[in-house]
N, C-alpha and C positions, 0 to 999 in steps of 0.2 A: 448447697445441697448435693451437687454433682460430685464434689470432691469427697464428701462423706461416703457416698455410695461407692465411689471408685476405691477408696481406701478399704472399705469393708469387703468389697469384691476381691481385691488383691490379697487381703489377709486370708479370706476364706479359701481362695485358690492355693495359696502357699501351704496352708494347713492341710488341705485335702491332698495335695501332691506329696507332702511328707508322709502323711498317713498311708497313702496308697503304696508308696515305695517301701515303707517299713512293713506293711502288711505282706507285700510280695516277698520281702527278704526273710521274714521271720515266721510267717504263718502258713505258707504253702508247703504241701507235703511233697508233691512231685516237682521235678525241675520245670521251671517256667521259661518259655522262650524269651529271647532278648526283645522281641517285638512288643511283648506285653509291658515291658518297662517303659516304653515310649509314652504310653498314655498318662500315667501319673507324673512322669518326668516332664512331659509337655505342659501339664496343668501347673506344675511347680514353676516352670520357666515363665509361663504366661503371667502367673501371679507376681513373680519377681519383677517382671518388666513393668507391670501396672504400678506396683509400689515404687519402683525406681523412678518412673516418670513423674509420679505425683510428688514424691519427696524431693527430687531435684528441682521441680518447679516451685515448691514451697520454700526451699532454701535460697533460690535465686531472688525471691521477693524480699527477703530480709536484708 
């Protein structure tokens, strides 16, 4: 059960990070500070780390 929750959480974080970055790139009118890109970028990286950890552990079992 924990692995399912972890995979869903990682996937949701990756999608939210990509959506946030694309939103900042395409839908903001005024220039955005570089600091604001750290939030969706950080969410994306955290999601990738969670998925990487789960998938490498799954592949090691096989």
